[in-house]
LOSEVEX-333282 format. One record per residue (C-alpha): residue in three letters; x, y negated, z negated. Coordinates in nm, 3 decimals, padded with zeros to 5 digits, always signed. Layout:
BEGIN
<pafi res="ALA" X="X" Y="Y" Z="Z"/>
...
END
This chain:
BEGIN
<pafi res="MET" X="+06.845" Y="-12.159" Z="-17.394"/>
<pafi res="SER" X="+06.516" Y="-12.286" Z="-17.534"/>
<pafi res="CYS" X="+06.421" Y="-12.657" Z="-17.524"/>
<pafi res="ASP" X="+06.202" Y="-12.855" Z="-17.761"/>
<pafi res="GLY" X="+05.871" Y="-12.999" Z="-17.642"/>
<pafi res="GLY" X="+05.903" Y="-13.297" Z="-17.409"/>
<pafi res="ARG" X="+06.214" Y="-13.144" Z="-17.256"/>
<pafi res="PHE" X="+06.279" Y="-12.881" Z="-16.992"/>
<pafi res="ALA" X="+06.562" Y="-12.636" Z="-16.932"/>
<pafi res="THR" X="+06.802" Y="-12.708" Z="-16.646"/>
<pafi res="ASN" X="+07.117" Y="-12.568" Z="-16.498"/>
<pafi res="SER" X="+07.328" Y="-12.879" Z="-16.453"/>
<pafi res="ARG" X="+07.518" Y="-12.716" Z="-16.163"/>
<pafi res="SER" X="+07.200" Y="-12.673" Z="-15.958"/>
<pafi res="ASP" X="+06.979" Y="-12.959" Z="-16.073"/>
<pafi res="MET" X="+06.776" Y="-13.038" Z="-15.763"/>
<pafi res="GLY" X="+06.513" Y="-13.310" Z="-15.736"/>
<pafi res="GLY" X="+06.531" Y="-13.460" Z="-16.084"/>
<pafi res="GLY" X="+06.534" Y="-13.127" Z="-16.267"/>
<pafi res="LEU" X="+06.176" Y="-13.034" Z="-16.195"/>
<pafi res="GLN" X="+06.264" Y="-12.707" Z="-16.022"/>
<pafi res="GLN" X="+06.176" Y="-12.367" Z="-16.165"/>
<pafi res="LEU" X="+06.457" Y="-12.197" Z="-16.355"/>
<pafi res="GLN" X="+06.504" Y="-11.884" Z="-16.559"/>
<pafi res="LEU" X="+06.559" Y="-11.971" Z="-16.928"/>
<pafi res="SER" X="+06.855" Y="-11.731" Z="-16.951"/>
<pafi res="ARG" X="+07.046" Y="-11.939" Z="-16.692"/>
<pafi res="ALA" X="+06.973" Y="-12.279" Z="-16.852"/>
<pafi res="THR" X="+07.272" Y="-12.484" Z="-16.954"/>
<pafi res="SER" X="+07.102" Y="-12.801" Z="-17.083"/>
<pafi res="CYS" X="+06.772" Y="-12.961" Z="-17.179"/>
<pafi res="ASN" X="+06.652" Y="-13.283" Z="-17.014"/>
<pafi res="LYS" X="+06.365" Y="-13.512" Z="-17.106"/>
<pafi res="CYS" X="+06.052" Y="-13.488" Z="-16.899"/>
<pafi res="PRO" X="+06.019" Y="-13.809" Z="-16.695"/>
<pafi res="ASN" X="+05.739" Y="-14.064" Z="-16.736"/>
<pafi res="GLY" X="+05.406" Y="-13.922" Z="-16.620"/>
<pafi res="PHE" X="+05.507" Y="-13.563" Z="-16.706"/>
<pafi res="TYR" X="+05.505" Y="-13.350" Z="-17.024"/>
<pafi res="SER" X="+05.614" Y="-13.010" Z="-17.154"/>
<pafi res="LYS" X="+05.557" Y="-12.783" Z="-17.451"/>
<pafi res="SER" X="+05.856" Y="-12.611" Z="-17.618"/>
<pafi res="ALA" X="+06.060" Y="-12.351" Z="-17.425"/>
<pafi res="ALA" X="+05.958" Y="-12.501" Z="-17.091"/>
<pafi res="ILE" X="+06.148" Y="-12.453" Z="-16.768"/>
<pafi res="SER" X="+05.957" Y="-12.730" Z="-16.596"/>
<pafi res="CYS" X="+05.746" Y="-13.033" Z="-16.675"/>
<pafi res="GLN" X="+05.380" Y="-13.062" Z="-16.586"/>
<pafi res="ALA" X="+05.235" Y="-13.375" Z="-16.429"/>
<pafi res="CYS" X="+04.969" Y="-13.567" Z="-16.621"/>
<pafi res="ILE" X="+04.629" Y="-13.528" Z="-16.460"/>
<pafi res="PRO" X="+04.443" Y="-13.842" Z="-16.346"/>
<pafi res="GLY" X="+04.291" Y="-14.034" Z="-16.640"/>
<pafi res="ARG" X="+04.596" Y="-13.959" Z="-16.860"/>
<pafi res="SER" X="+04.951" Y="-14.088" Z="-16.893"/>
<pafi res="SER" X="+05.278" Y="-14.017" Z="-17.076"/>
<pafi res="GLY" X="+05.615" Y="-14.170" Z="-17.145"/>
<pafi res="ASP" X="+05.943" Y="-13.984" Z="-17.098"/>
<pafi res="GLY" X="+06.005" Y="-13.689" Z="-17.330"/>
<pafi res="SER" X="+05.632" Y="-13.637" Z="-17.401"/>
<pafi res="THR" X="+05.476" Y="-13.316" Z="-17.528"/>
<pafi res="ASN" X="+05.131" Y="-13.412" Z="-17.397"/>
<pafi res="CYS" X="+04.947" Y="-13.672" Z="-17.192"/>
<pafi res="SER" X="+04.725" Y="-13.929" Z="-17.360"/>
<pafi res="LEU" X="+04.379" Y="-14.024" Z="-17.239"/>
<pafi res="CYS" X="+04.355" Y="-14.373" Z="-17.092"/>
<pafi res="GLY" X="+04.153" Y="-14.604" Z="-17.317"/>
<pafi res="VAL" X="+03.841" Y="-14.795" Z="-17.217"/>
<pafi res="GLY" X="+03.915" Y="-15.075" Z="-16.971"/>
<pafi res="LYS" X="+04.195" Y="-14.864" Z="-16.816"/>
<pafi res="TYR" X="+04.248" Y="-14.587" Z="-16.560"/>
<pafi res="SER" X="+04.531" Y="-14.377" Z="-16.414"/>
<pafi res="LEU" X="+04.615" Y="-14.164" Z="-16.115"/>
<pafi res="PHE" X="+04.820" Y="-13.841" Z="-16.095"/>
<pafi res="ALA" X="+05.150" Y="-13.836" Z="-16.294"/>
<pafi res="ALA" X="+05.100" Y="-14.188" Z="-16.434"/>
<pafi res="PRO" X="+05.362" Y="-14.325" Z="-16.674"/>
<pafi res="LEU" X="+05.109" Y="-14.583" Z="-16.800"/>
<pafi res="CYS" X="+04.737" Y="-14.643" Z="-16.772"/>
<pafi res="SER" X="+04.652" Y="-14.951" Z="-16.565"/>
<pafi res="ASP" X="+04.405" Y="-15.225" Z="-16.659"/>
<pafi res="CYS" X="+04.084" Y="-15.235" Z="-16.460"/>
<pafi res="ALA" X="+04.098" Y="-15.526" Z="-16.215"/>
<pafi res="PRO" X="+03.879" Y="-15.838" Z="-16.252"/>
<pafi res="GLY" X="+03.524" Y="-15.757" Z="-16.143"/>
<pafi res="THR" X="+03.556" Y="-15.393" Z="-16.254"/>
<pafi res="TYR" X="+03.525" Y="-15.207" Z="-16.585"/>
<pafi res="SER" X="+03.573" Y="-14.870" Z="-16.751"/>
<pafi res="ASN" X="+03.360" Y="-14.791" Z="-17.056"/>
<pafi res="ILE" X="+03.473" Y="-14.428" Z="-17.097"/>
<pafi res="ARG" X="+03.819" Y="-14.297" Z="-17.191"/>
<pafi res="GLY" X="+04.014" Y="-14.094" Z="-16.936"/>
<pafi res="GLN" X="+03.886" Y="-14.264" Z="-16.621"/>
<pafi res="VAL" X="+04.040" Y="-14.212" Z="-16.277"/>
<pafi res="THR" X="+03.886" Y="-14.529" Z="-16.131"/>
<pafi res="CYS" X="+03.706" Y="-14.836" Z="-16.262"/>
<pafi res="ASN" X="+03.342" Y="-14.914" Z="-16.190"/>
<pafi res="GLN" X="+03.242" Y="-15.222" Z="-15.992"/>
<pafi res="CYS" X="+03.047" Y="-15.489" Z="-16.182"/>
<pafi res="ASP" X="+02.686" Y="-15.518" Z="-16.063"/>
<pafi res="GLY" X="+02.497" Y="-15.812" Z="-15.923"/>
<pafi res="ASN" X="+02.588" Y="-16.146" Z="-16.076"/>
<pafi res="SER" X="+02.828" Y="-16.019" Z="-16.341"/>
<pafi res="GLN" X="+03.207" Y="-16.028" Z="-16.361"/>
<pafi res="SER" X="+03.482" Y="-15.906" Z="-16.594"/>
<pafi res="ILE" X="+03.835" Y="-15.997" Z="-16.693"/>
<pafi res="PRO" X="+04.125" Y="-15.752" Z="-16.641"/>
<pafi res="GLY" X="+04.111" Y="-15.452" Z="-16.876"/>
<pafi res="SER" X="+03.738" Y="-15.484" Z="-16.948"/>
<pafi res="CYS" X="+03.505" Y="-15.215" Z="-17.076"/>
<pafi res="VAL" X="+03.194" Y="-15.420" Z="-16.983"/>
<pafi res="CYS" X="+03.093" Y="-15.681" Z="-16.729"/>
<pafi res="ASP" X="+02.998" Y="-15.958" Z="-16.971"/>
<pafi res="ARG" X="+03.075" Y="-16.267" Z="-16.766"/>
<pafi res="CYS" X="+02.802" Y="-16.412" Z="-16.548"/>
<pafi res="ASP" X="+02.809" Y="-16.618" Z="-16.232"/>
<pafi res="LYS" X="+02.672" Y="-16.974" Z="-16.224"/>
<pafi res="GLY" X="+02.293" Y="-16.979" Z="-16.268"/>
<pafi res="TYR" X="+02.297" Y="-16.672" Z="-16.496"/>
<pafi res="TYR" X="+02.354" Y="-16.601" Z="-16.865"/>
<pafi res="TYR" X="+02.463" Y="-16.288" Z="-17.053"/>
<pafi res="PHE" X="+02.182" Y="-16.124" Z="-17.253"/>
<pafi res="ASN" X="+02.125" Y="-15.764" Z="-17.369"/>
<pafi res="GLY" X="+02.420" Y="-15.622" Z="-17.174"/>
<pafi res="ALA" X="+02.333" Y="-15.781" Z="-16.839"/>
<pafi res="CYS" X="+02.324" Y="-16.111" Z="-16.655"/>
<pafi res="ALA" X="+01.981" Y="-16.272" Z="-16.641"/>
<pafi res="THR" X="+01.865" Y="-16.572" Z="-16.438"/>
<pafi res="CYS" X="+01.881" Y="-16.888" Z="-16.644"/>
<pafi res="PRO" X="+01.528" Y="-17.000" Z="-16.738"/>
<pafi res="HIS" X="+01.366" Y="-17.328" Z="-16.636"/>
<pafi res="GLY" X="+01.481" Y="-17.607" Z="-16.867"/>
<pafi res="THR" X="+01.843" Y="-17.487" Z="-16.885"/>
<pafi res="ASN" X="+02.155" Y="-17.614" Z="-16.713"/>
<pafi res="CYS" X="+02.368" Y="-17.312" Z="-16.619"/>
<pafi res="THR" X="+02.615" Y="-17.488" Z="-16.391"/>
<pafi res="SER" X="+02.918" Y="-17.308" Z="-16.531"/>
<pafi res="GLU" X="+03.016" Y="-16.942" Z="-16.546"/>
<pafi res="ASP" X="+03.025" Y="-16.729" Z="-16.862"/>
<pafi res="VAL" X="+02.709" Y="-16.870" Z="-17.024"/>
<pafi res="THR" X="+02.564" Y="-16.656" Z="-17.306"/>
<pafi res="LEU" X="+02.224" Y="-16.661" Z="-17.473"/>
<pafi res="GLU" X="+02.373" Y="-16.807" Z="-17.790"/>
<pafi res="TYR" X="+02.526" Y="-17.100" Z="-17.600"/>
<pafi res="LEU" X="+02.257" Y="-17.150" Z="-17.337"/>
<pafi res="PRO" X="+02.277" Y="-17.518" Z="-17.229"/>
<pafi res="ILE" X="+01.935" Y="-17.683" Z="-17.266"/>
<pafi res="LYS" X="+01.840" Y="-17.977" Z="-17.040"/>
<pafi res="LYS" X="+01.726" Y="-18.311" Z="-17.176"/>
<pafi res="SER" X="+01.350" Y="-18.309" Z="-17.250"/>
<pafi res="TYR" X="+01.360" Y="-17.936" Z="-17.345"/>
<pafi res="TRP" X="+01.434" Y="-17.738" Z="-17.662"/>
<pafi res="ARG" X="+01.423" Y="-17.386" Z="-17.811"/>
<pafi res="ALA" X="+01.357" Y="-17.253" Z="-18.159"/>
<pafi res="SER" X="+01.688" Y="-17.066" Z="-18.214"/>
<pafi res="SER" X="+02.012" Y="-16.957" Z="-18.051"/>
<pafi res="GLN" X="+01.856" Y="-16.615" Z="-17.985"/>
<pafi res="SER" X="+01.539" Y="-16.747" Z="-17.823"/>
<pafi res="THR" X="+01.488" Y="-16.706" Z="-17.449"/>
<pafi res="LYS" X="+01.177" Y="-16.924" Z="-17.456"/>
<pafi res="ILE" X="+01.262" Y="-17.278" Z="-17.347"/>
<pafi res="ARG" X="+00.997" Y="-17.534" Z="-17.436"/>
<pafi res="LYS" X="+00.915" Y="-17.866" Z="-17.271"/>
<pafi res="CYS" X="+00.926" Y="-18.157" Z="-17.512"/>
<pafi res="THR" X="+00.579" Y="-18.303" Z="-17.565"/>
<pafi res="LEU" X="+00.705" Y="-18.651" Z="-17.661"/>
<pafi res="LYS" X="+00.907" Y="-18.849" Z="-17.411"/>
<pafi res="GLY" X="+01.263" Y="-18.915" Z="-17.537"/>
<pafi res="ALA" X="+01.228" Y="-18.681" Z="-17.837"/>
<pafi res="CYS" X="+01.450" Y="-18.397" Z="-17.705"/>
<pafi res="ASN" X="+01.819" Y="-18.444" Z="-17.628"/>
<pafi res="GLY" X="+01.887" Y="-18.089" Z="-17.505"/>
<pafi res="GLY" X="+02.243" Y="-17.957" Z="-17.522"/>
<pafi res="LEU" X="+02.394" Y="-17.660" Z="-17.705"/>
<pafi res="ASN" X="+02.325" Y="-17.780" Z="-18.058"/>
<pafi res="PHE" X="+02.047" Y="-17.606" Z="-18.244"/>
<pafi res="SER" X="+01.943" Y="-17.558" Z="-18.606"/>
<pafi res="SER" X="+01.639" Y="-17.407" Z="-18.770"/>
<pafi res="PHE" X="+01.325" Y="-17.485" Z="-18.569"/>
<pafi res="GLY" X="+01.536" Y="-17.634" Z="-18.287"/>
<pafi res="ASP" X="+01.600" Y="-17.961" Z="-18.474"/>
<pafi res="GLY" X="+01.951" Y="-17.985" Z="-18.321"/>
<pafi res="TYR" X="+01.794" Y="-18.058" Z="-17.983"/>
<pafi res="CYS" X="+01.585" Y="-18.344" Z="-18.120"/>
<pafi res="ALA" X="+01.655" Y="-18.713" Z="-18.095"/>
<pafi res="GLU" X="+01.694" Y="-18.904" Z="-18.420"/>
<pafi res="GLY" X="+01.364" Y="-18.928" Z="-18.610"/>
<pafi res="TYR" X="+01.214" Y="-18.613" Z="-18.450"/>
<pafi res="SER" X="+01.207" Y="-18.248" Z="-18.556"/>
<pafi res="GLY" X="+01.116" Y="-17.916" Z="-18.394"/>
<pafi res="GLU" X="+00.773" Y="-17.749" Z="-18.406"/>
END
C-alpha cells in the first residue's frame, strides 16, 4: 500500500506508539495522517520530525519556516512568539535574541523598538533623551519626543533641542510645525 504525502503507512494490528514505527510497505493495511510537528512525502512508512526553526500541522508534506518574531524547537506543531524583551529578525530561528541595553519589545517582535524611561527610539536603537526633553514615560520616539517648557526644536526629525531665548515664548510639548512654531507661545514663531 502506498500513502499520499502527509500520511504514513501502518499495520493497524501492530500500530505501536502512535504509528511512528518502521513498517514494510507490503504489510501496510492503512494510511494515517502525520501528527502535528511531523511530515512525510508520498509512499512513506514513517513521518519525520520538523527540525528546530520549523513547524507543521497534522497531515503535512513539509515543515514551514517560522516567521520573524517567532521560533520553534524540535517537532513543533506551531512556531511560538518571542517573549517580551526578546526578538527574532530572521526566519527559521530556534531561539529569540535578548533586547540590548535600554530597549524592550512586545511579544512576537522582530525588533526591540520600545525604550525604557529616559530614552527614545532613533535609528534602530534607544538613545538617551537630550537635555530639554521630558522622557518620563516608556516608548518615546524621535517623532514624538516630549519637549520641556522653555525649549523647542525645528522639526519632528530633529535631535537638536534649543533653549528659548525669550522668556515665556516656548511652551514645549509634542506639537511642532514648520520651524518649530508649534512649540511657541501665542505671538511668537520659531527661528
